[in-house]
C-alpha positions in Angstrom: -10.3 -17.8 0.2 -9.1 -19.3 -3.1 -5.5 -18.3 -3.9 -4.6 -16.9 -7.2 -1.7 -19.5 -7.5 1.2 -16.9 -7.5 2.0 -14.1 -5.2 1.1 -10.4 -5.9 4.4 -8.6 -6.9 6.3 -11.5 -8.0 7.4 -9.6 -11.2 8.4 -5.9 -10.9 6.4 -3.9 -13.1 7.9 -1.9 -16.1 8.8 1.7 -15.6 7.2 4.0 -15.4 5.1 2.6 -12.6 4.3 4.0 -9.1 5.9 0.9 -7.5 9.3 1.7 -9.3 9.0 5.4 -9.2 8.6 5.7 -5.4 10.7 2.7 -4.6 8.2 0.7 -2.8 9.3 -2.6 -1.4 7.6 -5.6 0.1 7.6 -6.1 4.0 5.4 -9.2 3.9 2.9 -11.0 2.1 0.6 -14.0 2.2 -3.0 -15.1 1.3 -5.3 -12.0 1.7 -2.5 -9.7 3.1 0.1 -7.6 1.9 2.5 -5.1 3.7 4.7 -2.5 1.8 7.2 0.0 2.8 8.3 3.4 1.4 11.0 5.5 2.3 9.4 8.8 2.2 12.1 11.5 1.9 11.9 15.3 2.4 11.8 15.4 -1.5 8.1 14.1 -1.1 7.3 16.6 1.6 6.2 20.3 2.0 7.6 22.6 4.6 5.9 23.5 7.7 7.1 25.3 10.8 6.9 22.0 12.7 9.1 20.3 10.1 8.5 18.6 6.7 5.2 16.8 6.1 4.8 13.9 3.6 2.2 14.7 1.0 -1.2 13.1 1.9 -1.7 12.0 -1.8 1.5 10.0 -1.6 0.5 8.3 1.8 -2.9 7.5 0.2 -1.3 6.0 -2.9 0.8 3.7 -0.7 -2.4 2.6 1.1 -4.2 2.1 -2.2 -1.3 -0.1 -3.5 -1.5 -2.3 -0.4 -5.1 -2.6 -0.5 -4.9 -3.8 -4.2 -2.1 -6.3 -3.5 -4.1 -7.8 -0.7 -7.0 -8.2 -3.0 -4.8 -9.6 -5.7 -3.8 -12.5 -3.5 -7.5 -13.8 -3.2 -8.5 -13.6 -6.9 -9.3 -16.5 -9.0 -7.8 -16.8 -12.5 -9.7 -14.5 -14.9 -10.8 -12.1 -11.9 -9.4 -8.6 -11.6 -10.0 -5.6 -9.1 -10.1 -1.9 -8.9 -10.4 0.6 -6.1 -14.2 1.4 -6.1 -14.1 3.3 -2.7 -11.0 4.9 -1.0 -11.4 6.9 2.2 -8.5 7.9 4.3 -8.6 9.7 7.6 -5.3 11.2 8.9 -4.8 11.2 12.6 -1.4 12.9 12.4 0.9 14.4 9.8 3.2 11.8 8.0 6.9 12.8 8.4 9.8 11.6 6.4 11.2 8.2 7.0 9.8 4.6 6.4 6.1 4.5 5.9 4.4 0.9 6.1 1.0 0.2 4.7 -0.8 -3.2 5.8 -3.4 -4.4 3.6 -5.7 -7.3 4.3 -8.8 -8.8 3.0 -11.5 -9.0 5.7 -14.1 -10.7 3.6 -14.3 -12.4 0.3 -17.5 -11.9 -1.7 -18.8 -12.4 -5.1 -18.0 -9.0 -6.7 -17.0 -7.3 -3.6 -13.9 -7.8 -1.7 -13.4 -5.1 0.9 -9.7 -4.7 1.9 -9.0 -2.1 4.6 -5.5 -0.8 5.1 -3.5 0.9 7.8 -0.4 2.9 7.8 2.2 3.4 10.2 5.5 5.1 10.7 8.3 2.8 11.2 11.3 3.9 13.3 14.6 4.3 11.6 16.7 1.2 12.2 20.1 1.8 13.9 
């Protein structure tokens, strides 16, 4: 992988931007990988008898942002990226709290760089 020479997310984007609007933060980053966290509050949830559930579209946005960040770290100057395909499978409901998305590039190819992403709930810190 050829590093871009700068780390994705060095400069905070101007508002309005999903990063600033939702309050994302970097958890870790390196060549071909980015992890971001988001404190999903009940404000971003809908009510359910089992308790509040974070809107799936917002969880998907977090995943897409981490995938894009991972892809960004391996681009050469003059290259860009876009999300050409996005598939999300939810195994359970996302609940309010800190959500973490881990994006990583699994293969760098000419014109195609798959970057799968995984999300998980981070237990609250004491």
